[in-house]
C-alpha positions in Angstrom: 205.3 154.4 35.7 207.5 155.5 38.6 208.0 152.9 41.4 208.6 154.3 44.9 210.7 152.1 47.1 208.8 150.8 50.2 210.8 148.8 52.8 209.0 145.8 54.4 206.9 146.7 57.4 209.1 144.6 59.8 212.1 146.6 58.7 210.3 149.9 59.1 209.4 148.9 62.6 213.1 148.4 63.3 213.7 152.2 63.6 210.5 152.7 65.6 211.4 149.9 68.1 215.0 151.2 68.4 213.9 154.7 69.1 211.3 153.4 71.6 214.1 151.6 73.4 215.5 154.9 74.6 212.5 155.1 76.9 213.3 151.8 78.6 214.8 152.1 82.0 216.2 149.3 83.9 217.7 149.2 87.4 220.9 151.1 88.2 223.5 149.1 90.1 226.2 150.5 92.3 226.0 153.1 95.2 223.7 156.0 94.9 225.5 159.3 95.8 224.3 161.5 98.6 226.0 164.7 99.6 228.0 164.2 102.8 226.5 165.4 106.1 227.6 168.8 107.3 230.1 169.0 110.2 228.6 168.3 113.6 229.7 171.6 115.1 228.4 175.1 115.2 231.7 177.0 116.0 235.2 177.1 114.7 237.2 177.6 117.9 236.8 176.3 121.5 235.3 178.6 124.1 232.8 181.4 123.8 232.6 182.9 120.3 234.4 186.3 119.9 232.1 189.0 118.5 234.4 192.0 118.5 238.1 192.3 117.8 240.1 195.5 118.5 238.9 198.6 120.3 238.7 202.3 119.4 242.1 204.0 119.9 245.5 204.6 118.2 245.4 201.0 117.0 242.4 201.4 114.8 238.7 200.8 115.0 237.1 197.6 116.3 235.7 195.0 114.0 232.4 193.2 114.6 232.1 189.5 113.7 228.5 188.9 112.6 227.5 185.2 112.8 225.7 183.8 109.7 225.8 187.0 107.8 225.8 186.6 104.0 228.8 187.7 101.9 228.7 189.9 98.9 230.1 188.5 95.7 232.2 191.7 95.5 233.6 191.1 99.0 236.6 193.3 98.3 234.3 196.3 98.1 234.3 196.2 102.0 237.7 198.0 101.8 236.0 201.0 100.0 238.8 201.5 97.5 238.0 202.4 93.9 241.5 201.5 92.7 241.2 198.1 94.4 237.8 197.5 92.8 239.1 198.3 89.4 242.2 196.1 89.7 240.1 193.1 90.9 237.5 193.6 88.0 240.3 193.8 85.5 242.0 190.7 86.8 238.8 188.7 86.8 238.2 189.7 83.2 241.7 189.5 81.7 243.6 186.9 83.7 244.7 183.9 81.7 244.2 181.8 84.8 240.4 182.5 84.6 240.3 182.1 80.8 242.0 178.6 81.2 239.6 177.5 84.0 236.6 178.7 82.0 237.8 176.7 78.9 238.3 173.6 81.0 234.7 173.9 82.2 233.4 174.3 78.7 235.5 171.3 77.6 234.0 169.2 80.4 230.5 170.3 79.5 231.0 169.4 75.8 232.4 166.0 76.8 229.3 165.3 78.8 227.0 166.3 75.9 229.1 164.1 73.5 229.0 161.1 75.7 225.2 161.5 76.3 224.7 161.7 72.5 226.7 158.6 71.8 225.2 156.4 74.6 221.7 157.5 75.5 220.3 157.8 71.9 220.4 155.4 69.0 223.2 155.9 66.6 221.8 156.4 63.1 224.2 156.8 60.1 223.6 157.2 56.4 226.1 155.2 54.3 226.8 155.2 50.6 229.6 153.2 49.0 230.6 152.1 45.5 233.1 149.4 44.7 234.4 147.7 41.6 234.5 143.9 41.8 235.6 140.9 39.8 234.0 137.6 40.9 235.0 134.2 39.2 232.1 131.8 38.4 233.9 129.1 40.4 233.1 131.1 43.5 229.5 130.2 42.9 230.0 126.7 41.6 230.0 127.6 37.9 233.6 127.6 36.7 232.4 127.6 33.1 230.9 131.0 33.6 234.2 132.7 33.7 234.8 135.9 35.6 232.1 138.5 36.0 233.2 142.2 36.5 230.7 144.7 37.9 230.3 147.8 40.1 228.2 147.5 43.2 226.4 150.5 44.7 225.2 150.3 48.2 223.1 153.0 50.0 221.8 152.3 53.5 220.8 153.7 56.9 222.4 151.9 59.8 221.0 151.9 63.3 222.5 150.7 66.5 221.5 151.0 70.1 222.9 149.7 73.4 220.4 149.0 76.1 221.3 150.3 79.5 220.0 147.3 81.3 221.7 147.8 84.7 222.6 151.5 84.5 226.1 151.4 83.2 225.4 154.3 80.8 223.6 156.3 83.5 226.6 155.9 85.8 229.0 156.9 83.1 227.0 160.1 82.5 226.8 160.7 86.2 230.5 160.5 86.5 230.9 163.0 83.6 228.4 165.3 85.2 230.4 165.2 88.4 233.5 166.0 86.4 231.8 169.0 84.9 230.8 170.1 88.4 234.4 169.7 89.5 235.6 172.0 86.7 232.9 174.5 87.7 234.1 174.7 91.2 237.7 174.9 90.0 236.7 178.0 88.1 235.1 179.5 91.2 238.2 178.6 93.2 240.4 180.3 90.6 238.2 183.4 90.7 238.3 183.5 94.5 242.1 182.9 94.7 242.8 185.5 92.0 240.6 188.2 93.7 242.2 187.4 97.1 245.7 187.6 95.6 245.0 191.0 94.1 243.5 192.3 97.4 246.5 191.1 99.5 249.0 192.4 96.9 247.3 195.8 96.9 247.4 195.9 100.7 251.1 194.8 100.6 251.9 197.6 98.1 250.1 200.1 100.2 252.0 199.1 103.3 255.3 199.2 101.4 254.6 202.6 100.1 253.8 203.8 103.6 257.0 202.3 104.9 259.0 204.0 102.1 257.3 207.3 103.0 258.0 206.8 106.7 261.6 205.9 106.1 262.1 209.0 103.9 260.6 211.2 106.6 262.8 209.6 109.3 265.8 210.1 106.9 265.0 213.8 106.5 264.9 214.2 110.3 268.1 212.3 110.7 269.9 214.4 108.2 268.7 217.5 110.1 270.1 215.9 113.2 273.4 215.3 111.5 273.6 218.9 110.6 273.0 219.9 114.2 275.7 217.6 115.5 278.1 218.9 113.0 277.5 222.5 114.1 277.9 221.4 117.7 281.2 219.7 116.8 282.4 223.0 115.2 281.9 224.8 118.5 283.2 222.0 120.7 279.8 220.9 122.0 280.0 217.4 120.4 282.8 215.1 119.5 283.9 213.7 116.2 282.8 210.3 117.4 279.2 211.7 117.7 279.4 212.9 114.1 280.6 209.6 112.8 278.0 207.7 114.8 275.2 209.8 113.4 276.6 209.4 109.8 276.8 205.6 110.3 273.2 205.6 111.7 272.0 207.6 108.7 273.8 205.4 106.2 272.3 202.2 107.8 268.8 203.7 107.6 269.4 204.8 103.9 270.5 201.2 103.2 267.0 200.0 104.1 265.3 202.2 101.5 266.4 200.4 98.3 265.1 197.1 99.7 261.7 198.6 100.4 261.6 200.2 96.9 262.6 196.9 95.3 259.7 195.2 97.2 257.3 197.9 95.9 258.4 197.3 92.3 258.2 193.5 92.6 254.7 193.7 94.2 253.7 196.1 91.3 254.9 193.6 88.8 252.9 190.8 90.5 249.8 193.0 90.5 250.2 193.7 86.8 250.6 190.0 86.0 247.6 189.1 88.2 245.6 191.6 86.1 246.6 189.8 82.9 249.1 192.6 81.9 252.8 192.6 81.3 255.0 193.8 84.2 255.8 197.1 82.4 252.2 198.1 83.1 252.8 198.0 86.8 251.4 201.1 88.7 251.6 201.5 92.4 251.2 205.2 92.8 248.5 206.4 95.2 248.2 203.0 96.9 248.4 203.7 100.7 246.9 202.2 103.7 245.0 205.4 104.3 243.2 204.9 101.0 241.9 201.5 102.3 239.2 201.1 104.9 239.3 198.3 107.4 236.0 196.5 107.2 233.9 197.4 110.3 231.9 194.2 110.0 233.0 190.8 109.0 230.6 187.9 108.3 231.2 184.5 109.8 229.3 181.7 108.1 228.3 178.7 110.2 230.3 175.5 109.6 227.3 173.8 108.1 227.1 176.6 105.4 230.8 176.7 104.9 230.9 173.3 103.2 228.3 174.5 100.7 230.2 177.8 100.1 233.9 176.9 99.8 234.7 176.0 96.1 237.5 173.7 97.2 235.1 171.7 99.4 232.5 171.5 96.6 235.2 170.5 94.1 236.2 167.7 96.5 232.6 166.6 96.8 232.3 166.5 93.0 235.4 164.1 93.0 233.7 162.0 95.6 230.5 161.9 93.4 232.6 160.9 90.4 234.3 158.1 92.4 230.8 156.9 93.5 229.6 156.8 89.9 232.7 155.0 88.7 232.0 152.3 91.3 228.6 151.9 89.7 230.2 151.6 86.3 232.6 148.9 87.5 229.7 147.0 89.1 227.6 147.2 85.9 230.4 145.7 83.8 229.7 142.4 85.6 226.2 142.2 84.1 224.9 141.3 80.6 225.1 143.9 77.9 222.4 144.0 75.1 223.0 145.7 71.8 220.5 146.0 68.9 221.7 146.7 65.4 219.9 147.1 62.0 220.3 148.3 58.5 218.0 149.2 55.7 218.9 150.3 52.2 219.4 149.3 48.6 222.1 147.4 46.6 222.4 147.5 42.9 224.9 147.4 40.0 223.6 150.6 38.5 223.4 153.8 40.5 220.2 154.8 38.6 218.4 151.7 40.0 219.1 152.5 43.7 215.9 152.2 45.7 214.2 150.6 42.7 212.1 147.4 42.8 214.1 144.3 43.8 217.0 146.2 45.3 216.0 146.3 48.9 218.5 145.1 51.4 218.1 145.0 55.2 219.3 143.2 58.3 218.4 143.2 61.9 220.3 141.6 64.8 221.0 141.7 68.4 223.8 140.6 70.7 223.8 139.7 74.4 227.2 139.7 76.1 227.6 138.2 79.5 231.1 138.1 80.9 232.0 134.7 82.1 235.8 134.5 82.7 238.2 137.4 82.6 240.8 136.1 85.0 239.4 138.1 87.9 239.8 141.4 86.0 236.3 142.8 86.3 235.9 142.0 90.0 239.4 143.4 90.7 238.4 146.6 88.9 235.2 146.8 90.9 237.2 146.4 94.2 239.6 149.1 92.9 236.7 151.4 92.2 235.4 151.1 95.7 238.9 151.6 97.1 239.0 154.8 95.0 235.7 155.8 96.6 237.1 155.2 100.1 240.1 157.4 99.1 237.8 160.2 97.8 235.7 160.0 101.0 238.8 160.5 103.1 240.1 163.3 100.9 236.8 165.1 101.1 236.8 164.9 104.9 240.4 166.2 104.9 239.4 169.1 102.7 236.5 170.0 105.1 238.8 169.9 108.1 241.3 172.2 106.3 238.5 174.6 105.5 237.4 174.7 109.1 241.0 175.2 110.2 241.5 178.1 107.7 238.6 180.0 109.3 239.6 179.2 112.8 243.2 180.3 112.2 242.1 183.5 110.6 239.7 184.3 113.4 242.5 183.9 115.9 244.8 185.9 113.7 242.3 188.8 113.7 242.3 188.8 117.4 246.0 188.8 117.7 246.4 191.4 114.9 244.1 193.8 116.8 246.1 193.3 120.1 249.4 193.7 118.3 248.4 196.8 116.4 247.1 198.4 119.6 250.4 197.6 121.4 252.7 198.9 118.5 250.5 202.0 118.2 251.1 202.8 121.8 254.8 202.0 121.4 255.0 204.4 118.5 253.3 207.2 120.4 255.6 206.7 123.4 258.7 206.4 121.2 257.8 209.6 119.3 257.3 211.6 122.6 260.5 210.1 124.0 262.4 211.1 120.8 261.1 214.7 121.0 262.1 215.1 124.6 265.6 213.5 124.1 266.3 215.7 121.1 265.5 218.9 123.1 267.7 217.6 126.0 270.5 216.7 123.6 270.4 220.1 121.9 270.5 221.7 125.4 273.4 219.5 126.4 271.3 217.7 129.0 271.8 214.1 127.7 274.3 212.0 125.8 274.3 211.2 122.1 273.9 207.5 122.9 270.5 208.2 124.5 269.5 210.2 121.4 270.6 207.3 119.1 268.6 204.8 121.1 265.5 207.0 121.0 265.9 207.4 117.2 266.1 203.7 116.6 263.1 203.0 118.9 260.9 205.4 117.0 261.9 204.2 113.6 261.3 200.6 114.5 257.9 201.5 116.2 256.7 203.5 113.3 257.4 200.7 110.8 255.9 198.1 113.1 252.7 200.1 113.3 252.5 200.2 109.5 253.1 196.4 109.3 250.5 195.9 112.0 247.9 197.8 110.0 248.8 195.7 106.9 248.4 192.4 108.9 245.0 193.4 110.1 243.7 194.2 106.6 245.4 191.2 105.1 243.8 188.8 107.6 240.4 190.5 107.1 240.7 189.6 103.4 241.9 186.1 104.3 238.7 185.5 106.4 236.5 186.6 103.5 238.4 184.2 101.2 238.3 181.4 103.8 234.5 181.7 103.9 234.1 181.2 100.1 234.0 184.8 98.8 230.2 185.1 98.2 230.2 183.7 94.6 226.6 182.5 95.2 225.4 186.1 95.3 227.0 187.0 91.9 223.7 187.3 90.1 221.9 188.7 93.1 224.1 191.7 93.5 224.6 192.3 89.8 228.3 191.5 89.7 227.9 189.1 86.7 
C-alpha cells in the first residue's frame, strides 16, 4: 500500500498565512511626495507680451508667437524640409546616444521589478541536498556505540516573508519607481537634444554652403574687375598700384574660402555622427537656406505647462521624488522589523524514503528586530536623507528657473534676430546698388580705385552678414521649440511613434 506524505495542518497553514501576509498594509512613515506647484507667473519676460517678430520685407517674413499653442512631436517639420526630416528620423533611430538612454531605462525598469519581487512577495525556494556524515556515538552519550556513517537526504520548501510594518519596502519601491521615471525623462531629453542638434547643424551647413556660394560669386566678380584694371593699366588709365591692390584684395577674399569649406566639411562630419554613421558618410550637398522655410507660427507654452513638458524639469522632479522616498526609508529604519520564516520537507537516510511516513521535518519562526543603540547612525542617516531632500528641492527650483530663462532668452533673441536681419538686408541692398554705381563710375574714370575697393568690401561683408542673419533667425526658432520641450507628449497622437 502506497503512503502519501501529508504535512501537519499547522505546517500547511504556514504557507497560507505567509501568502496572506502580503495583503497586510501598515502605515507608511516619512514624507508623502507631491508634485511641486507650478511657477506663479504667466509670462516669461517683463512688459507686454510680443505676438509678432519681424515684418514683411527684404529681411524675411514675420513670425507669429501663439500663446498656449500645442507643439507637434515632429516639431522640426515646421521648417518644411524633406532632407531635414530624413536626417532627424535617422538620428533618432540609429544614434548610439538614444540606444544607450533606452537601455538605461530598461535597466531601471527591470531593477524595479526585481526589487518588487524580492520584497513585496514571500520568497519560496525548493531545496534538495545530500551529505555524507560520520557521527561518533559519544556525541549522543553512547561512546560504546562507535562511529555511525550514513548519508542524509534533505528535501524542503523554504518560505520567508518580511512584513512591511511601517512602509520601508513601499518607500524603497517608490524610490526605484522615481529612478525609473528619471531614466524615462533622460531618454526624452536625449531625443530632444539630438533632434535639436541635427536641426541646428543642418541650418549651419545650409548657411555655410550659402556663404561659400556667395564668396565664389564675389570672387568671380572680383576676378573680372581685376581683368578690367589690368586692361586699364595697359592703356595708362590705371596704375600698377591699382592692379596690385586689386590682386591683394582678391587673394584676401580667396583666403576666406578654405576656412568656410573646412567648416562645411566639419559640420557634415558632425551631422553624420549625430545620425549614427561614420564621418565618411557625410553629405551636405543641396542643403541651403532657401531649401528651409522659416516657421510662420511659433507656439509659446504657458510657464505652468512648461514645467510639465520640459524633460530636464521632469527628470529633476523625479530626483526630488526619489529623495523624498529615501527620507521615508531612513525614517522606517528606526522602527521594528518583523520577519516570518518557515520550512517544510522530508529528511531520510535513503532517497527512496523521501516524503515517506516518519520523515516529515518542518519549522516555523519569526523575528522582531527593534534598533536600540547604533551610536547615532540611524538618526544621522535620517537627517542626511532630509538634507538630501532639501538639496533636491533647491536643484529642482534651479532647473525650473533655468527653463524659464531659456524660453525668455530665446524670445528676446527672436526679436533681435528679426531686427538685425532686416537691417543687414537693407545694408546689403544699399551696398549692392552702391557697388554697381561705383563700378560704372570707375570704368568711366569718374571715381578712384579706393572708392571702388571700399564699395566691394562693404558689399561682400553685407551679403555674408545677411546669410548669417537668416541662419540666426532659423536657429533661434529651433531653439525656442527645444526650450518648450519639443512636443514629445504628442508622439502617439500625431503618429510619430
